[in-house]
FILUMVO-213291 format. One record per residue (C-alpha): residue number from 1; x, y, z. Coordinates in nm, 4 decimals, always signed. Example, Ala and Ser with C-alpha at 12.3 -4.5 7.8 and 13.67 -1.06 7.14 Angstrom:
# residues 2
R num        x        y        z
R   1  +1.2300  -0.4500  +0.7800
R   2  +1.3670  -0.1060  +0.7140
***
This chain:
# residues 172
R num        x        y        z
R   1 +10.1135 +12.5480 +12.7729
R   2 +10.0165 +12.7297 +12.4495
R   3 +10.3770 +12.7162 +12.3270
R   4 +10.3948 +12.3427 +12.3962
R   5 +10.0651 +12.2870 +12.2153
R   6 +10.1877 +12.4864 +11.9160
R   7 +10.5134 +12.2885 +11.9072
R   8 +10.3219 +11.9603 +11.9237
R   9 +10.0967 +12.0783 +11.6420
R  10 +10.4008 +12.1691 +11.4287
R  11 +10.5586 +11.8275 +11.4938
R  12 +10.2359 +11.6551 +11.3936
R  13 +10.2137 +11.8616 +11.0744
R  14 +10.5750 +11.7725 +10.9890
R  15 +10.5018 +11.4046 +11.0533
R  16 +10.1949 +11.4153 +10.8253
R  17 +10.4045 +11.5845 +10.5556
R  18 +10.6739 +11.3177 +10.5909
R  19 +10.4109 +11.0423 +10.5589
R  20 +10.2757 +11.2104 +10.2478
R  21 +10.6227 +11.2108 +10.0966
R  22 +10.6861 +10.8486 +10.1980
R  23 +10.3626 +10.7383 +10.0338
R  24 +10.4384 +10.9012  +9.6978
R  25 +10.8124 +10.9600  +9.6495
R  26 +10.9480 +10.7229  +9.3816
R  27 +11.3098 +10.7674  +9.4901
R  28 +11.2694 +10.5966  +9.8266
R  29 +11.2920 +10.2362  +9.7078
R  30 +11.6639 +10.2035  +9.7982
R  31 +11.5786 +10.3075 +10.1547
R  32 +11.2955 +10.0541 +10.2011
R  33 +11.5118  +9.7915 +10.3775
R  34 +11.6276 +10.0542 +10.6266
R  35 +11.2726 +10.1769 +10.6910
R  36 +11.1439  +9.8235 +10.7449
R  37 +11.4323  +9.7413 +10.9805
R  38 +11.3597 +10.0644 +11.1687
R  39 +10.9923  +9.9691 +11.2007
R  40 +11.0716  +9.6151 +11.3165
R  41 +11.3266  +9.7356 +11.5729
R  42 +11.0971 +10.0139 +11.6889
R  43 +10.8090  +9.7743 +11.7494
R  44 +11.0329  +9.5280 +11.9337
R  45 +11.1680  +9.7991 +12.1628
R  46 +10.8578 +10.0162 +12.1885
R  47 +10.5785  +9.7795 +12.2906
R  48 +10.5198  +9.9891 +12.6013
R  49 +10.4927 +10.3156 +12.4106
R  50 +10.1631 +10.3493 +12.2197
R  51 +10.2437 +10.6876 +12.0559
R  52 +10.5615 +10.5404 +11.9047
R  53 +10.3755 +10.2312 +11.7834
R  54 +10.1049 +10.4439 +11.6236
R  55 +10.3686 +10.6381 +11.4309
R  56 +10.5544 +10.3231 +11.3265
R  57 +10.2329 +10.1700 +11.1928
R  58 +10.1619 +10.4931 +11.0032
R  59 +10.5120 +10.4770 +10.8572
R  60 +10.4535 +10.1159 +10.7502
R  61 +10.1249 +10.2096 +10.5832
R  62 +10.2884 +10.4949 +10.3914
R  63 +10.5527 +10.2571 +10.2613
R  64 +10.2969  +9.9930 +10.1636
R  65 +10.0851 +10.2330  +9.9598
R  66 +10.3793 +10.3890  +9.7753
R  67 +10.3456 +10.2389  +9.4255
R  68 +10.7138 +10.3003  +9.3460
R  69 +10.8441 +10.0908  +9.6362
R  70 +10.8410  +9.7156  +9.5859
R  71 +10.7443  +9.6352  +9.9445
R  72 +10.6777  +9.2698  +9.8636
R  73 +11.0527  +9.2168  +9.9061
R  74 +11.0306  +9.3432 +10.2649
R  75 +10.7055  +9.1866 +10.3839
R  76 +10.9001  +8.9204 +10.5722
R  77 +11.0423  +9.1984 +10.7927
R  78 +10.7371  +9.4202 +10.8090
R  79 +10.4491  +9.1801 +10.8724
R  80 +10.5931  +9.0210 +11.1896
R  81 +10.6117  +9.3677 +11.3442
R  82 +10.2507  +9.4400 +11.2461
R  83 +10.1320  +9.1037 +11.3796
R  84 +10.3229  +9.1668 +11.7023
R  85 +10.1261  +9.4853 +11.7606
R  86  +9.8060  +9.3041 +11.6700
R  87  +9.8523  +8.9994 +11.8937
R  88 +10.0891  +9.0946 +12.1742
R  89  +9.9679  +9.0644 +12.5293
R  90 +10.0260  +9.4215 +12.6457
R  91 +10.0704  +9.7490 +12.4611
R  92 +10.1480 +10.0399 +12.6865
R  93 +10.0767 +10.1037 +13.0510
R  94  +9.8082  +9.9142 +13.2401
R  95  +9.4696 +10.0776 +13.2304
R  96  +9.5313 +10.2646 +12.9064
R  97  +9.2759 +10.2307 +12.6305
R  98  +9.4990 +10.3304 +12.3419
R  99  +9.5990  +9.9689 +12.2760
R 100  +9.2550  +9.8896 +12.1303
R 101  +9.3015 +10.1511 +11.8581
R 102  +9.6578 +10.0291 +11.7962
R 103  +9.5332  +9.6755 +11.7396
R 104  +9.2696  +9.8034 +11.4984
R 105  +9.5345 +10.0052 +11.3115
R 106  +9.7592  +9.6967 +11.2905
R 107  +9.4665  +9.4843 +11.1663
R 108  +9.3894  +9.7345 +10.8920
R 109  +9.7559  +9.7354 +10.7932
R 110  +9.7742  +9.3545 +10.7788
R 111  +9.4596  +9.3496 +10.5649
R 112  +9.6076  +9.6143 +10.3356
R 113  +9.9237  +9.4070 +10.2898
R 114  +9.7149  +9.0990 +10.2129
R 115  +9.5073  +9.2916  +9.9561
R 116  +9.8075  +9.4556  +9.7894
R 117 +10.0314  +9.1495  +9.7772
R 118  +9.7861  +8.8600  +9.8005
R 119  +9.7680  +8.8000  +9.4264
R 120 +10.1384  +8.7569  +9.3530
R 121 +10.2090  +8.5997  +9.6920
R 122  +9.9150  +8.3736  +9.7607
R 123 +10.0445  +8.2591 +10.0986
R 124 +10.0360  +8.6054 +10.2630
R 125  +9.6652  +8.6150 +10.3518
R 126  +9.6334  +8.2479 +10.4556
R 127  +9.9398  +8.2763 +10.6798
R 128  +9.8014  +8.5888 +10.8465
R 129  +9.4638  +8.4238 +10.8968
R 130  +9.6228  +8.1092 +11.0391
R 131  +9.8253  +8.3169 +11.2872
R 132  +9.5165  +8.5059 +11.4008
R 133  +9.2977  +8.1966 +11.4203
R 134  +9.5646  +8.0126 +11.6187
R 135  +9.5948  +8.3055 +11.8608
R 136  +9.2177  +8.3195 +11.8997
R 137  +9.1827  +7.9466 +11.9673
R 138  +9.4763  +7.9306 +12.2124
R 139  +9.3289  +7.9089 +12.5639
R 140  +9.6485  +8.0499 +12.7161
R 141  +9.6122  +8.3818 +12.5321
R 142  +9.4567  +8.6772 +12.7093
R 143  +9.1631  +8.8915 +12.6109
R 144  +9.3734  +9.1625 +12.4433
R 145  +9.5422  +8.9073 +12.2166
R 146  +9.2094  +8.7461 +12.1301
R 147  +9.0640  +9.0891 +12.0548
R 148  +9.3514  +9.1576 +11.8161
R 149  +9.2921  +8.8235 +11.6471
R 150  +8.9200  +8.8862 +11.6039
R 151  +8.9779  +9.2390 +11.4707
R 152  +9.2401  +9.1066 +11.2303
R 153  +9.0092  +8.8347 +11.1058
R 154  +8.7149  +9.0716 +11.0750
R 155  +8.9074  +9.3324 +10.8781
R 156  +9.0912  +9.1057 +10.6382
R 157  +8.9237  +8.7738 +10.5896
R 158  +8.6518  +8.5355 +10.6864
R 159  +8.7428  +8.2064 +10.8469
R 160  +8.5806  +7.8784 +10.9318
R 161  +8.7376  +7.6272 +11.1648
R 162  +8.6647  +7.2616 +11.1029
R 163  +8.6197  +6.9953 +11.3690
R 164  +8.9838  +6.8890 +11.3290
R 165  +9.1015  +7.2446 +11.3862
R 166  +9.1724  +7.3074 +11.0183
R 167  +9.1385  +7.6671 +10.9119
R 168  +8.9554  +7.7461 +10.5880
R 169  +9.0268  +8.0890 +10.4444
R 170  +8.8304  +8.3126 +10.2135
R 171  +8.9992  +8.6488 +10.1663
R 172  +8.7848  +8.9390 +10.0516
***
């Protein structure tokens, strides 16, 4: 058991070092489409594996905060994967509690994308808010999805819903 714990600790240290490099290395811009495709595919195939999803979201965050990578060109691939983690019905095995933290991590990532790219792309934040508000107001959605919607709205924006169901957005 001590050897396995040491190996796991080494893997985690290597992963943290890789994230540090991804968040600062200016030469990674040509690889951004491959990273975003990897994240999108990983989320689509790994919805039942919370540790994988946590790492994919960490990878996405590292790419978003790298000032040398123009991630605005890849938001159309990246944000659907983040929103999937935020609003999907089930993440991982039944009875596990890790999915709450995953939804909070995805909400923080969506809010980060809206803050970083909201000025040049004014439709990013309103589209995210509309998706979350729609998920929250949909009576067919389960509690986990509604939780993700509320966390996403709380982290990134404030919303008011009019009598006609119109969503008003005010992004912080």
